[in-house]
VOGU-3710 file (C-alpha; in Angstrom, 3 decimals, decimal comma):
1> mrrkppeqla> -40,490/-213,132/-136,350  -43,138/-214,773/-134,334  -45,239/-212,908/-131,869  -45,767/-214,270/-128,440  -49,386/-214,765/-127,495  -50,495/-212,381/-124,798  -50,085/-213,826/-121,338  -53,134/-214,551/-119,298  -53,106/-213,001/-115,890  -53,815/-215,565/-113,170
11> vpmssmidiv> -56,088/-214,435/-110,451  -54,785/-215,572/-107,036  -57,708/-217,690/-105,813  -56,057/-218,820/-102,575  -56,099/-215,328/-101,056  -59,743/-214,795/-102,112  -60,729/-218,118/-100,484  -58,948/-217,033/-97,347  -60,913/-213,741/-97,260  -64,186/-215,560/-97,831
21> fllliyfivt> -63,533/-217,903/-94,984  -62,528/-215,062/-92,669  -65,732/-213,194/-93,504  -67,788/-216,349/-93,001  -66,214/-216,944/-89,569  -66,763/-213,260/-88,624  -70,504/-213,370/-89,501  -71,007/-216,710/-87,735  -69,368/-215,447/-84,526  -71,141/-212,030/-84,481
31> aredipeahl> -74,587/-213,216/-85,486  -77,141/-213,126/-82,684  -80,104/-215,356/-82,486  -83,338/-213,456/-81,921  -84,731/-214,038/-78,471  -88,524/-214,564/-78,730  -90,133/-211,921/-76,538  -93,303/-212,645/-74,625  -96,260/-211,280/-76,469  -97,720/-208,890/-74,017
41> avnlpapgma> -100,818/-206,760/-74,650  -99,987/-203,220/-73,592  -102,598/-200,479/-73,299  -101,346/-197,190/-74,670  -102,969/-193,899/-73,891  -105,407/-192,578/-76,502  -104,459/-189,292/-78,141  -106,334/-186,240/-77,042  -107,457/-184,828/-73,692  -109,586/-186,615/-71,204
51> ksgevkpkml> -112,952/-185,109/-70,545  -113,229/-183,317/-67,252  -116,505/-185,103/-66,285  -115,076/-188,583/-66,584  -114,669/-190,558/-63,395  -111,256/-192,213/-63,323  -111,240/-195,800/-62,010  -108,891/-196,669/-59,221  -105,798/-198,323/-60,523  -103,199/-200,512/-58,865
61> emqvhankly> -99,645/-199,186/-58,997  -96,758/-201,598/-59,031  -93,208/-200,434/-59,210  -90,367/-202,647/-60,458  -86,809/-201,900/-59,419  -83,703/-204,102/-59,463  -84,701/-207,182/-57,410  -87,490/-205,208/-55,669  -91,199/-205,053/-56,213  -93,431/-202,353/-54,767
71> lqgsekpvae> -97,253/-202,578/-54,654  -99,125/-199,292/-53,901  -95,848/-197,697/-52,818  -94,605/-200,205/-50,261  -91,967/-202,882/-50,809  -93,313/-206,418/-50,302  -91,993/-209,898/-50,952  -93,089/-211,617/-54,158  -95,321/-214,173/-52,420  -97,209/-211,447/-50,524
81> iaamlkylgs> -97,674/-209,372/-53,728  -98,954/-212,535/-55,503  -101,509/-213,138/-52,720  -102,647/-209,527/-52,728  -103,011/-209,468/-56,548  -105,074/-212,727/-56,481  -107,348/-211,261/-53,876  -107,736/-207,937/-55,763  -108,191/-209,829/-59,037  -110,953/-211,882/-57,526
91> ldpdqtvivq> -112,786/-208,757/-56,378  -112,540/-206,998/-59,721  -111,114/-208,837/-62,720  -111,259/-205,608/-64,829  -108,870/-203,884/-62,407  -106,178/-201,878/-64,262  -102,560/-202,290/-63,060  -99,911/-199,691/-63,858  -96,516/-201,306/-63,850  -93,818/-198,651/-63,456
101> vsmnaratdl> -90,425/-199,896/-64,410  -87,189/-198,296/-63,139  -84,306/-197,772/-65,574  -82,089/-199,979/-63,458  -84,595/-202,877/-63,383  -83,751/-206,093/-65,231  -86,006/-207,685/-67,762  -86,581/-210,656/-65,536  -87,899/-208,313/-62,823  -90,510/-206,962/-65,241
111> vtaldlcraa> -91,455/-210,439/-66,488  -91,886/-211,539/-62,860  -94,291/-208,630/-62,207  -96,250/-209,332/-65,371  -96,427/-213,007/-64,580  -97,843/-212,205/-61,115  -100,565/-210,078/-62,724  -101,407/-212,781/-65,219  -101,567/-215,440/-62,528  -103,945/-213,217/-60,581
121> gleklnvvtl> -106,241/-212,975/-63,622  -105,511/-209,261/-64,145  -105,390/-208,581/-67,872  -105,468/-204,748/-68,060  -101,827/-203,855/-67,746  -100,092/-200,515/-68,473  -96,310/-200,566/-68,530  -94,492/-197,259/-68,106  -90,900/-196,255/-67,264  -89,939/-194,357/-64,194
131> r> -87,765/-191,266/-64,706
//
């Protein structure tokens, strides 16, 4: 009696290829391209307590809300804020600007505020969030 040679098990390649293509399509569709962010220099507070004898320089406060910009607490149009910042920047280029951003503000609103400061020659910017 002759023995039969053991049968080779065939691996179903068509189903594996289908799964590979489905995974490939999934990763192509769900992949997000990184958006290059503007490289902004942000001044962070130093650790530790401030000395009581230090004189704090006057700072400009700008608030950013959804489609609204406030300078020193009053809402103004973008053109007027740009003119005021240019004037204040010409008086003191080392002027510090605190940009307070609301939670409902869009990124474009913040970028507009930072662009206005840069156009006015103001380089010392502090960005904080409003609560």
